[in-house]
C-alpha positions as CSV (number, residue, x, y, z in Angstrom):
1,M,-77.7,-27.4,-17.9
2,M,-76.2,-29.0,-14.8
3,N,-72.6,-28.2,-13.9
4,Q,-70.7,-31.3,-14.9
5,Q,-68.0,-30.5,-12.4
6,R,-70.3,-31.2,-9.5
7,S,-69.3,-34.8,-8.9
8,N,-71.6,-35.2,-5.9
9,L,-74.6,-35.0,-8.2
10,S,-73.5,-38.2,-10.1
11,S,-75.3,-40.4,-7.6
12,I,-78.7,-38.9,-8.5
13,T,-78.3,-38.0,-12.2
14,K,-77.8,-39.7,-15.5
15,N,-76.1,-37.9,-18.3
16,N,-76.2,-34.8,-16.0
17,R,-80.0,-35.0,-16.0
18,A,-82.5,-36.3,-13.4
19,L,-86.0,-37.9,-13.2
20,F,-87.2,-38.1,-9.6
21,L,-90.2,-40.0,-8.4
22,A,-91.8,-37.8,-5.7
23,Y,-93.8,-39.3,-2.9
24,D,-93.8,-36.7,-0.1
25,Q,-97.3,-35.7,-0.7
26,G,-98.8,-37.8,2.1
27,L,-97.5,-35.2,4.7
28,E,-98.0,-32.2,2.5
29,H,-101.6,-33.0,1.1
30,G,-102.9,-35.7,3.4
31,P,-104.7,-38.8,2.1
32,S,-106.7,-37.0,-0.6
33,D,-104.1,-37.9,-3.2
34,F,-104.2,-41.7,-2.6
35,N,-106.3,-44.7,-3.6
36,D,-106.0,-48.2,-2.2
37,K,-103.1,-48.9,-4.5
38,N,-100.8,-45.9,-4.3
39,A,-101.4,-45.4,-0.6
40,N,-99.1,-48.3,-0.1
41,P,-95.4,-47.2,-0.3
42,E,-94.4,-50.7,-1.5
43,F,-96.1,-49.9,-4.7
44,I,-94.1,-46.7,-5.0
45,I,-90.9,-48.6,-4.3
46,Q,-91.8,-51.0,-7.1
47,L,-92.2,-48.1,-9.5
48,A,-89.0,-46.5,-8.4
49,E,-87.1,-49.7,-8.9
50,S,-88.2,-49.9,-12.6
51,G,-85.0,-48.4,-13.8
52,Y,-86.4,-45.2,-15.2
53,F,-85.8,-42.9,-12.2
54,T,-82.6,-41.5,-10.8
55,G,-84.0,-40.9,-7.4
56,V,-87.1,-41.4,-5.2
57,I,-88.2,-38.8,-2.7
58,F,-89.6,-39.8,0.7
59,Q,-90.1,-38.2,4.1
60,K,-88.1,-40.0,6.8
61,G,-91.0,-42.1,8.1
62,I,-91.6,-43.8,4.7
63,A,-87.8,-44.2,4.2
64,K,-87.4,-45.8,7.6
65,Q,-90.3,-48.3,7.2
66,Y,-90.0,-49.2,3.5
67,Y,-86.6,-48.3,2.0
68,D,-84.0,-51.0,2.3
69,K,-80.6,-49.5,1.7
70,T,-79.1,-53.0,1.4
71,K,-81.5,-54.1,-1.3
72,H,-83.1,-51.1,-3.2
73,T,-81.0,-49.6,-5.9
74,T,-82.9,-46.4,-6.7
75,P,-81.1,-43.5,-4.9
76,L,-83.0,-42.3,-1.9
77,I,-83.7,-38.5,-1.4
78,V,-85.0,-37.7,2.0
79,K,-87.0,-34.6,2.4
80,L,-85.8,-32.9,5.6
81,N,-88.7,-30.5,6.2
82,G,-92.4,-30.4,5.6
83,K,-95.8,-29.2,6.7
84,T,-99.5,-30.2,6.5
85,T,-102.5,-28.4,4.9
86,L,-104.0,-28.0,8.4
87,Q,-101.9,-25.0,9.5
88,D,-103.2,-21.4,9.3
89,G,-101.3,-18.2,8.4
90,E,-98.2,-17.7,6.4
91,P,-96.6,-21.0,5.2
92,F,-93.7,-22.4,7.2
93,S,-92.0,-25.7,6.7
94,P,-90.1,-26.8,9.8
95,R,-87.2,-29.3,9.8
96,L,-88.3,-32.8,10.7
97,C,-85.1,-34.8,9.9
98,S,-81.4,-34.2,10.2
99,V,-78.8,-34.8,7.5
100,E,-77.2,-37.5,9.7
101,E,-80.5,-39.3,10.2
102,A,-81.0,-39.2,6.3
103,I,-77.6,-40.7,5.8
104,D,-78.4,-43.5,8.3
105,L,-81.5,-44.2,6.3
106,G,-79.4,-44.6,3.1
107,A,-80.0,-41.2,1.5
108,Q,-77.8,-40.2,-1.5
109,A,-79.3,-36.6,-1.4
110,V,-81.5,-34.4,0.8
111,G,-84.3,-32.0,-0.1
112,Y,-85.5,-28.8,1.6
113,T,-88.4,-26.4,1.0
114,I,-88.3,-22.6,1.2
115,F,-91.4,-20.5,0.5
116,P,-90.1,-17.3,-1.1
117,G,-92.6,-14.6,-0.1
118,S,-93.6,-16.1,3.2
119,K,-92.9,-14.0,6.3
120,H,-91.0,-17.0,7.6
121,Q,-88.7,-17.2,4.6
122,E,-85.7,-16.0,6.6
123,Q,-86.1,-18.7,9.2
124,M,-86.2,-21.4,6.5
125,M,-83.2,-19.8,4.7
126,N,-81.2,-19.9,7.9
127,D,-82.0,-23.4,8.6
128,F,-81.3,-24.4,5.0
129,A,-77.8,-22.9,5.4
130,R,-77.1,-25.3,8.3
131,V,-78.5,-28.2,6.3
132,E,-76.4,-27.3,3.3
133,E,-73.2,-27.1,5.4
134,V,-73.6,-30.5,7.0
135,A,-74.7,-32.1,3.7
136,H,-71.8,-30.8,1.7
137,N,-69.3,-31.8,4.5
138,H,-70.6,-35.3,3.6
139,N,-70.3,-34.7,-0.1
140,M,-74.1,-35.0,-0.3
141,P,-76.1,-32.9,-2.9
142,V,-78.9,-30.7,-1.6
143,I,-82.1,-30.1,-3.6
144,L,-83.9,-26.9,-2.8
145,W,-87.7,-26.8,-3.3
146,L,-88.5,-23.2,-4.1
147,Y,-92.3,-22.6,-4.0
148,P,-93.3,-18.9,-3.7
149,R,-96.2,-18.6,-1.3
150,G,-97.5,-16.1,1.2
151,E,-99.4,-12.8,1.2
152,K,-96.4,-11.0,-0.3
153,V,-96.6,-13.0,-3.5
154,K,-100.3,-13.9,-3.5
155,G,-101.6,-14.2,-7.0
156,K,-98.0,-13.8,-8.4
157,E,-96.6,-17.2,-7.4
158,K,-95.8,-18.2,-11.0
159,S,-95.3,-14.7,-12.4
160,K,-92.2,-13.7,-14.3
161,E,-91.0,-11.5,-11.5
162,I,-91.3,-14.0,-8.7
163,S,-90.3,-17.0,-10.8
164,E,-87.0,-15.4,-11.9
165,Y,-86.3,-14.0,-8.4
166,S,-86.8,-17.5,-6.9
167,A,-84.4,-19.1,-9.4
168,R,-81.7,-16.6,-8.4
169,I,-82.4,-17.2,-4.8
170,G,-81.5,-20.9,-5.3
171,L,-78.2,-20.0,-6.8
172,E,-77.4,-17.4,-4.2
173,L,-78.2,-19.9,-1.3
174,G,-75.9,-22.6,-2.6
175,A,-78.3,-25.4,-3.6
176,D,-77.1,-28.1,-6.0
177,L,-80.4,-28.5,-7.8
178,L,-83.7,-26.6,-7.6
179,K,-87.2,-28.0,-7.8
180,M,-89.6,-25.3,-9.1
181,Y,-92.9,-24.7,-10.7
182,Y,-93.0,-24.0,-14.4
183,P,-94.0,-20.3,-14.8
184,D,-97.4,-19.1,-16.1
185,E,-95.9,-16.8,-18.8
186,E,-94.2,-17.9,-22.0
187,D,-90.5,-17.3,-22.5
188,V,-89.8,-16.9,-18.8
189,F,-88.4,-20.4,-18.0
190,P,-85.2,-20.0,-20.1
191,N,-84.4,-16.9,-18.2
192,M,-84.9,-18.7,-14.9
193,V,-82.3,-21.3,-16.1
194,K,-79.9,-18.4,-16.9
195,L,-80.5,-16.8,-13.5
196,A,-79.9,-20.1,-11.7
197,G,-76.5,-20.3,-13.4
198,R,-74.7,-23.6,-12.8
199,V,-77.6,-24.9,-10.7
200,G,-80.0,-27.1,-12.6
201,I,-83.7,-26.6,-12.3
202,L,-86.1,-29.6,-12.1
203,V,-89.6,-28.8,-13.0
204,S,-92.3,-30.1,-10.7
205,G,-94.8,-32.5,-12.2
206,G,-97.7,-30.4,-10.9
207,N,-101.3,-30.8,-11.8
208,K,-102.8,-34.0,-13.2
209,L,-102.2,-34.2,-17.0
210,D,-103.2,-36.7,-19.6
211,D,-100.5,-38.5,-21.5
212,T,-100.2,-36.1,-24.4
213,N,-100.0,-33.0,-22.3
214,L,-97.5,-34.6,-19.8
215,Y,-95.1,-35.5,-22.7
216,E,-95.5,-32.2,-24.4
217,E,-94.7,-30.4,-21.1
218,A,-91.6,-32.6,-20.6
219,Q,-90.4,-31.9,-24.2
220,R,-90.9,-28.2,-23.7
221,V,-89.1,-27.9,-20.4
222,M,-86.1,-29.9,-21.6
223,H,-85.9,-27.8,-24.8
224,E,-85.9,-24.7,-22.6
225,G,-83.0,-25.9,-20.5
226,A,-84.4,-27.9,-17.6
227,A,-82.1,-30.4,-15.8
228,G,-85.1,-32.8,-15.6
229,M,-88.3,-33.3,-13.8
230,A,-89.6,-34.4,-10.4
231,V,-92.9,-36.2,-10.9
232,G,-95.2,-37.7,-8.4
233,R,-99.0,-37.9,-8.9
234,N,-98.6,-37.9,-12.6
235,I,-96.9,-41.2,-12.3
236,W,-98.4,-43.1,-9.4
237,Q,-102.0,-41.8,-9.9
238,S,-101.8,-43.0,-13.5
239,E,-103.4,-46.1,-14.8
240,N,-100.2,-46.7,-16.8
241,P,-97.4,-45.5,-14.5
242,L,-94.6,-47.5,-16.0
243,E,-95.4,-46.5,-19.5
244,R,-95.4,-42.8,-18.5
245,A,-92.1,-43.3,-16.6
246,E,-90.5,-44.9,-19.7
247,E,-91.7,-42.2,-22.0
248,L,-90.5,-39.4,-19.7
249,A,-87.1,-41.1,-19.3
250,K,-86.8,-41.2,-23.1
251,I,-87.6,-37.5,-23.3
252,I,-85.3,-36.5,-20.5
253,F,-82.3,-38.7,-21.0
254,G,-82.5,-39.0,-24.8
């Protein structure tokens, strides 16, 4: 569970739990995720403003062009680093936005990705430390995406060993929330929650699921101690996005 003493999380949580609408995939995956409807960020804003989400995740360009901090009520989370699928070699996600710029855009929190197992992980860890220091000086929570990738962990990205290690990395680095994959093996996630200590873990929405499987997954991860979920494509690629959002909110917030 989330640490209730972390008051700076209150702006992006409800009852110490979170449901985020993720829309940073345009940079990370390119246009392959989009259709004519969900390629328009105004559609995503409308979904985010439905009242079911405690935060919406954008890269700075989408936030700059579409998020109005004087009008929109859903807390903005700006993703500070990112990469494309066009790069070769070991994964590396460079910083693209500063904490100060995110604040100017209206952000209530910032996000940052580290790839445990990449040969560039130390560079990302070092940069994350600077991000964390600045954000916390502004009483702003920092969400750490921990996605194991690279030759060192190839084929083991969601294994017990790497999943548990990654959860501990998040605690050790000082993140306020972690965004992580659900592991491949049963009975591993509760131990990830224990290893993350007072830092809540949000489970990534992941691959496309039908309604039944999505709700079953949400119920499972919450039962096993998740602090919530960060869901993107399983909401805005759906034919019934608001119904899905409402059902997930019921499961997560009770």
